[in-house]
BAKE-683103 format. One record per residue: residue number from 1; residue in one letter; chain; x, y, z of N, C-alpha, C, O in turn. Coordinates in Angstrom, 2 decimals. Layout:
% BAKE-683103
+-----+----+----+---------+---------+---------+---------+---------+---------+---------+---------+---------+---------+---------+---------+
:   i : aa : ch :     n_x :     n_y :     n_z :    ca_x :    ca_y :    ca_z :     c_x :     c_y :     c_z :     o_x :     o_y :     o_z :
+-----+----+----+---------+---------+---------+---------+---------+---------+---------+---------+---------+---------+---------+---------+
: NUM :  A :  A :       X :       Y :       Z :       X :       Y :       Z :       X :       Y :       Z :       X :       Y :       Z :
...
+-----+----+----+---------+---------+---------+---------+---------+---------+---------+---------+---------+---------+---------+---------+
//
This chain:
% BAKE-683103
+-----+----+----+---------+---------+---------+---------+---------+---------+---------+---------+---------+---------+---------+---------+
:   i : aa : ch :     n_x :     n_y :     n_z :    ca_x :    ca_y :    ca_z :     c_x :     c_y :     c_z :     o_x :     o_y :     o_z :
+-----+----+----+---------+---------+---------+---------+---------+---------+---------+---------+---------+---------+---------+---------+
:   1 :  X :  A :  -30.39 :    9.76 :   15.56 :  -30.78 :    8.89 :   14.47 :  -30.41 :    7.47 :   14.82 :  -29.28 :    7.19 :   15.22 :
:   2 :  X :  A :  -31.37 :    6.57 :   14.67 :  -31.10 :    5.16 :   14.93 :  -30.63 :    4.48 :   13.65 :  -31.10 :    4.78 :   12.55 :
:   3 :  X :  A :  -29.69 :    3.58 :   13.80 :  -29.17 :    2.85 :   12.66 :  -29.30 :    1.35 :   12.96 :  -28.98 :    0.91 :   14.06 :
:   4 :  X :  A :  -29.75 :    0.59 :   11.99 :  -29.85 :   -0.85 :   12.18 :  -28.45 :   -1.42 :   12.36 :  -27.47 :   -0.88 :   11.85 :
:   5 :  X :  A :  -28.36 :   -2.51 :   13.10 :  -27.05 :   -3.11 :   13.35 :  -26.42 :   -3.64 :   12.08 :  -25.21 :   -3.58 :   11.92 :
:   6 :  X :  A :  -27.24 :   -4.17 :   11.16 :  -26.67 :   -4.69 :    9.91 :  -26.10 :   -3.56 :    9.06 :  -25.07 :   -3.72 :    8.41 :
:   7 :  X :  A :  -26.78 :   -2.42 :    9.06 :  -26.28 :   -1.26 :    8.30 :  -24.99 :   -0.75 :    8.92 :  -24.05 :   -0.41 :    8.20 :
:   8 :  X :  A :  -24.95 :   -0.69 :   10.24 :  -23.73 :   -0.24 :   10.92 :  -22.58 :   -1.18 :   10.64 :  -21.45 :   -0.74 :   10.42 :
:   9 :  X :  A :  -22.85 :   -2.49 :   10.64 :  -21.80 :   -3.46 :   10.37 :  -21.27 :   -3.30 :    8.95 :  -20.06 :   -3.35 :    8.73 :
:  10 :  X :  A :  -22.17 :   -3.12 :    7.97 :  -21.74 :   -2.91 :    6.59 :  -20.87 :   -1.67 :    6.46 :  -19.85 :   -1.69 :    5.77 :
:  11 :  X :  A :  -21.28 :   -0.59 :    7.12 :  -20.50 :    0.65 :    7.07 :  -19.13 :    0.45 :    7.72 :  -18.13 :    0.93 :    7.20 :
:  12 :  X :  A :  -19.10 :   -0.25 :    8.84 :  -17.83 :   -0.52 :    9.52 :  -16.93 :   -1.40 :    8.66 :  -15.73 :   -1.13 :    8.54 :
:  13 :  X :  A :  -17.48 :   -2.44 :    8.05 :  -16.68 :   -3.34 :    7.22 :  -16.14 :   -2.62 :    5.99 :  -14.99 :   -2.85 :    5.60 :
:  14 :  X :  A :  -16.94 :   -1.76 :    5.39 :  -16.48 :   -1.00 :    4.22 :  -15.35 :   -0.05 :    4.60 :  -14.35 :    0.04 :    3.88 :
:  15 :  X :  A :  -15.50 :    0.64 :    5.71 :  -14.45 :    1.56 :    6.16 :  -13.16 :    0.81 :    6.48 :  -12.08 :    1.28 :    6.16 :
:  16 :  X :  A :  -13.27 :   -0.35 :    7.11 :  -12.10 :   -1.15 :    7.44 :  -11.40 :   -1.63 :    6.17 :  -10.17 :   -1.61 :    6.10 :
:  17 :  X :  A :  -12.17 :   -2.06 :    5.17 :  -11.59 :   -2.53 :    3.91 :  -10.88 :   -1.38 :    3.20 :   -9.80 :   -1.58 :    2.65 :
:  18 :  X :  A :  -11.47 :   -0.19 :    3.21 :  -10.83 :    0.96 :    2.56 :   -9.54 :    1.35 :    3.26 :   -8.56 :    1.71 :    2.60 :
:  19 :  X :  A :   -9.51 :    1.27 :    4.60 :   -8.27 :    1.57 :    5.33 :   -7.19 :    0.55 :    5.02 :   -6.01 :    0.90 :    4.94 :
:  20 :  X :  A :   -7.58 :   -0.72 :    4.85 :   -6.57 :   -1.74 :    4.58 :   -6.00 :   -1.61 :    3.17 :   -4.90 :   -2.10 :    2.91 :
:  21 :  X :  A :   -6.73 :   -0.96 :    2.24 :   -6.26 :   -0.79 :    0.87 :   -5.25 :    0.34 :    0.72 :   -4.52 :    0.38 :   -0.27 :
:  22 :  X :  A :   -5.20 :    1.25 :    1.69 :   -4.33 :    2.42 :    1.57 :   -2.86 :    2.02 :    1.50 :   -2.38 :    1.25 :    2.33 :
:  23 :  X :  A :   -2.15 :    2.55 :    0.54 :   -0.73 :    2.32 :    0.43 :   -0.32 :    0.99 :   -0.17 :    0.87 :    0.70 :   -0.27 :
:  24 :  X :  A :   -1.27 :    0.20 :   -0.57 :   -0.96 :   -1.10 :   -1.17 :   -0.94 :   -0.96 :   -2.68 :   -1.88 :   -0.44 :   -3.27 :
:  25 :  X :  A :    0.12 :   -1.44 :   -3.30 :    0.18 :   -1.31 :   -4.75 :    0.40 :   -2.64 :   -5.47 :    0.38 :   -2.68 :   -6.70 :
:  26 :  X :  A :    0.62 :   -3.73 :   -4.71 :    0.79 :   -5.05 :   -5.32 :   -0.08 :   -6.06 :   -4.58 :   -0.20 :   -6.00 :   -3.36 :
:  27 :  X :  A :   -0.67 :   -6.99 :   -5.33 :   -1.58 :   -7.98 :   -4.76 :   -1.20 :   -9.36 :   -5.26 :   -0.87 :   -9.54 :   -6.43 :
:  28 :  X :  A :   -1.24 :  -10.34 :   -4.36 :   -1.01 :  -11.73 :   -4.75 :   -2.30 :  -12.31 :   -5.30 :   -3.36 :  -12.14 :   -4.70 :
:  29 :  X :  A :   -2.23 :  -12.99 :   -6.43 :   -3.40 :  -13.64 :   -7.01 :   -2.99 :  -15.06 :   -7.40 :   -1.84 :  -15.30 :   -7.77 :
:  30 :  X :  A :   -3.93 :  -15.98 :   -7.33 :   -3.65 :  -17.34 :   -7.76 :   -3.87 :  -17.44 :   -9.27 :   -4.64 :  -16.68 :   -9.85 :
:  31 :  X :  A :   -3.18 :  -18.39 :   -9.87 :   -3.32 :  -18.63 :  -11.30 :   -4.23 :  -19.83 :  -11.51 :   -4.17 :  -20.80 :  -10.76 :
:  32 :  X :  A :   -5.07 :  -19.76 :  -12.55 :   -5.92 :  -20.87 :  -12.91 :   -5.10 :  -21.92 :  -13.65 :   -3.93 :  -21.69 :  -13.98 :
:  33 :  X :  A :   -5.70 :  -23.08 :  -13.91 :   -4.98 :  -24.15 :  -14.59 :   -4.51 :  -23.75 :  -15.98 :   -3.48 :  -24.22 :  -16.46 :
:  34 :  X :  A :   -5.27 :  -22.88 :  -16.64 :   -4.90 :  -22.46 :  -17.99 :   -3.87 :  -21.32 :  -18.00 :   -3.48 :  -20.85 :  -19.06 :
:  35 :  X :  A :   -3.44 :  -20.87 :  -16.80 :   -2.42 :  -19.82 :  -16.70 :   -2.98 :  -18.42 :  -16.58 :   -2.21 :  -17.46 :  -16.43 :
:  36 :  X :  A :   -4.31 :  -18.28 :  -16.62 :   -4.90 :  -16.95 :  -16.47 :   -4.99 :  -16.59 :  -14.99 :   -5.04 :  -17.46 :  -14.12 :
:  37 :  X :  A :   -4.99 :  -15.30 :  -14.72 :   -5.06 :  -14.80 :  -13.35 :   -6.49 :  -14.95 :  -12.84 :   -7.45 :  -14.63 :  -13.55 :
:  38 :  X :  A :   -6.64 :  -15.43 :  -11.63 :   -7.96 :  -15.59 :  -11.02 :   -8.66 :  -14.25 :  -10.93 :   -8.05 :  -13.26 :  -10.52 :
:  39 :  X :  A :   -9.93 :  -14.20 :  -11.31 :  -10.68 :  -12.95 :  -11.30 :  -11.49 :  -12.80 :  -10.02 :  -12.28 :  -11.86 :   -9.89 :
:  40 :  X :  A :  -11.29 :  -13.70 :   -9.07 :  -12.03 :  -13.63 :   -7.82 :  -11.67 :  -12.36 :   -7.06 :  -10.49 :  -12.01 :   -6.95 :
:  41 :  X :  A :  -12.68 :  -11.67 :   -6.56 :  -12.45 :  -10.41 :   -5.83 :  -11.75 :  -10.69 :   -4.51 :  -12.11 :  -11.63 :   -3.81 :
:  42 :  X :  A :  -10.74 :   -9.89 :   -4.15 :  -10.04 :  -10.11 :   -2.88 :  -10.95 :   -9.80 :   -1.68 :  -11.70 :   -8.83 :   -1.69 :
:  43 :  X :  A :  -10.86 :  -10.64 :   -0.68 :  -11.63 :  -10.44 :    0.54 :  -10.84 :   -9.54 :    1.49 :   -9.70 :   -9.17 :    1.20 :
:  44 :  X :  A :  -11.44 :   -9.19 :    2.60 :  -10.76 :   -8.34 :    3.59 :   -9.52 :   -9.04 :    4.12 :   -8.49 :   -8.39 :    4.34 :
:  45 :  X :  A :   -9.59 :  -10.36 :    4.32 :   -8.41 :  -11.07 :    4.82 :   -7.32 :  -11.14 :    3.75 :   -6.13 :  -11.14 :    4.08 :
:  46 :  X :  A :   -7.71 :  -11.21 :    2.47 :   -6.71 :  -11.17 :    1.40 :   -5.98 :   -9.84 :    1.39 :   -4.78 :   -9.79 :    1.17 :
:  47 :  X :  A :   -6.71 :   -8.75 :    1.64 :   -6.06 :   -7.45 :    1.68 :   -5.07 :   -7.36 :    2.83 :   -4.05 :   -6.69 :    2.71 :
:  48 :  X :  A :   -5.37 :   -8.02 :    3.93 :   -4.47 :   -7.98 :    5.07 :   -3.24 :   -8.86 :    4.84 :   -2.14 :   -8.49 :    5.25 :
:  49 :  X :  A :   -3.41 :  -10.02 :    4.19 :   -2.33 :  -10.98 :    4.05 :   -1.58 :  -10.90 :    2.72 :   -0.38 :  -11.15 :    2.67 :
:  50 :  X :  A :   -2.28 :  -10.55 :    1.65 :   -1.70 :  -10.69 :    0.32 :   -1.59 :   -9.38 :   -0.46 :   -1.49 :   -9.41 :   -1.69 :
:  51 :  X :  A :   -1.62 :   -8.24 :    0.21 :   -1.44 :   -6.95 :   -0.45 :   -0.19 :   -6.29 :    0.14 :   -0.01 :   -6.25 :    1.36 :
:  52 :  X :  A :    0.67 :   -5.78 :   -0.74 :    1.97 :   -5.27 :   -0.29 :    2.29 :   -3.94 :   -0.92 :    1.79 :   -3.61 :   -2.00 :
:  53 :  X :  A :    3.11 :   -3.17 :   -0.24 :    3.51 :   -1.85 :   -0.73 :    4.64 :   -1.96 :   -1.75 :    4.72 :   -1.15 :   -2.67 :
:  54 :  X :  A :    5.52 :   -2.96 :   -1.61 :    6.64 :   -3.11 :   -2.54 :    6.59 :   -4.46 :   -3.23 :    6.01 :   -5.41 :   -2.72 :
:  55 :  X :  A :    7.20 :   -4.52 :   -4.40 :    7.21 :   -5.76 :   -5.16 :    8.08 :   -6.82 :   -4.49 :    7.80 :   -8.02 :   -4.61 :
:  56 :  X :  A :    9.13 :   -6.41 :   -3.79 :   10.01 :   -7.36 :   -3.10 :    9.25 :   -8.11 :   -2.00 :    9.42 :   -9.32 :   -1.83 :
:  57 :  X :  A :    8.41 :   -7.40 :   -1.25 :    7.60 :   -8.04 :   -0.22 :    6.62 :   -9.03 :   -0.84 :    6.42 :  -10.12 :   -0.31 :
:  58 :  X :  A :    6.02 :   -8.65 :   -1.97 :    5.08 :   -9.53 :   -2.65 :    5.79 :  -10.77 :   -3.19 :    5.23 :  -11.87 :   -3.14 :
:  59 :  X :  A :    7.00 :  -10.61 :   -3.68 :    7.77 :  -11.76 :   -4.20 :    8.10 :  -12.73 :   -3.07 :    8.03 :  -13.94 :   -3.27 :
:  60 :  X :  A :    8.45 :  -12.22 :   -1.90 :    8.74 :  -13.09 :   -0.75 :    7.49 :  -13.86 :   -0.35 :    7.57 :  -15.05 :   -0.02 :
:  61 :  X :  A :    6.32 :  -13.21 :   -0.37 :    5.07 :  -13.89 :   -0.03 :    4.72 :  -14.94 :   -1.08 :    4.22 :  -16.01 :   -0.73 :
:  62 :  X :  A :    4.98 :  -14.64 :   -2.36 :    4.71 :  -15.62 :   -3.42 :    5.54 :  -16.87 :   -3.22 :    5.02 :  -17.98 :   -3.34 :
:  63 :  X :  A :    6.82 :  -16.72 :   -2.90 :    7.68 :  -17.87 :   -2.65 :    7.20 :  -18.66 :   -1.43 :    7.24 :  -19.89 :   -1.43 :
:  64 :  X :  A :    6.74 :  -17.95 :   -0.41 :    6.24 :  -18.62 :    0.79 :    4.97 :  -19.43 :    0.47 :    4.84 :  -20.57 :    0.89 :
:  65 :  X :  A :    4.04 :  -18.83 :   -0.29 :    2.81 :  -19.53 :   -0.65 :    3.07 :  -20.74 :   -1.53 :    2.46 :  -21.79 :   -1.33 :
:  66 :  X :  A :    3.99 :  -20.62 :   -2.49 :    4.30 :  -21.74 :   -3.36 :    5.03 :  -22.84 :   -2.59 :    4.91 :  -24.01 :   -2.93 :
:  67 :  X :  A :    5.78 :  -22.47 :   -1.55 :    6.41 :  -23.48 :   -0.70 :    5.40 :  -24.24 :    0.14 :    5.56 :  -25.44 :    0.36 :
:  68 :  X :  A :    4.37 :  -23.54 :    0.61 :    3.33 :  -24.19 :    1.41 :    2.37 :  -25.00 :    0.54 :    1.83 :  -26.00 :    0.99 :
:  69 :  X :  A :    2.15 :  -24.57 :   -0.70 :    1.24 :  -25.25 :   -1.64 :    2.03 :  -25.65 :   -2.88 :    2.06 :  -24.91 :   -3.86 :
:  70 :  X :  A :    2.69 :  -26.82 :   -2.86 :    3.56 :  -27.19 :   -3.97 :    2.88 :  -27.20 :   -5.34 :    3.53 :  -26.91 :   -6.34 :
:  71 :  X :  A :    1.60 :  -27.51 :   -5.41 :    0.90 :  -27.54 :   -6.71 :    0.32 :  -26.20 :   -7.11 :   -0.13 :  -26.04 :   -8.24 :
:  72 :  X :  A :    0.31 :  -25.24 :   -6.20 :   -0.30 :  -23.95 :   -6.47 :    0.65 :  -23.00 :   -7.19 :    1.86 :  -23.03 :   -6.98 :
:  73 :  X :  A :    0.07 :  -22.15 :   -8.03 :    0.85 :  -21.14 :   -8.73 :    0.26 :  -19.79 :   -8.41 :   -0.96 :  -19.63 :   -8.40 :
:  74 :  X :  A :    1.12 :  -18.80 :   -8.15 :    0.68 :  -17.48 :   -7.78 :    1.43 :  -16.45 :   -8.60 :    2.52 :  -16.72 :   -9.11 :
:  75 :  X :  A :    0.85 :  -15.28 :   -8.72 :    1.49 :  -14.19 :   -9.45 :    1.27 :  -12.89 :   -8.70 :    0.41 :  -12.80 :   -7.82 :
:  76 :  X :  A :    2.06 :  -11.89 :   -9.04 :    1.96 :  -10.57 :   -8.44 :    1.27 :   -9.65 :   -9.44 :    1.68 :   -9.56 :  -10.60 :
:  77 :  X :  A :    0.21 :   -8.98 :   -9.00 :   -0.58 :   -8.11 :   -9.87 :   -0.55 :   -6.69 :   -9.30 :   -0.82 :   -6.51 :   -8.11 :
:  78 :  X :  A :   -0.22 :   -5.68 :  -10.11 :   -0.30 :   -4.30 :   -9.61 :   -1.75 :   -3.93 :   -9.34 :   -2.65 :   -4.29 :  -10.10 :
:  79 :  X :  A :   -1.98 :   -3.23 :   -8.25 :   -3.35 :   -2.85 :   -7.88 :   -3.69 :   -1.53 :   -8.52 :   -4.80 :   -1.03 :   -8.33 :
+-----+----+----+---------+---------+---------+---------+---------+---------+---------+---------+---------+---------+---------+---------+
//
């Protein structure tokens, strides 16, 4: 069976995203100006960088992000 390259890429990207989600229970999200949590869907790179298994790891990343972006506000959201 022949598969188009775009279809194969979509299947590969979906499988990679699902593997990166395994075992992650906390996600870093940015806060909007009004204090609400951003509803933007996490990308594959967000899952790699901003998803954590424990809350302590997520808290350390939040402090790191706020140190790099003094005006930015971030929160930890259970996945």
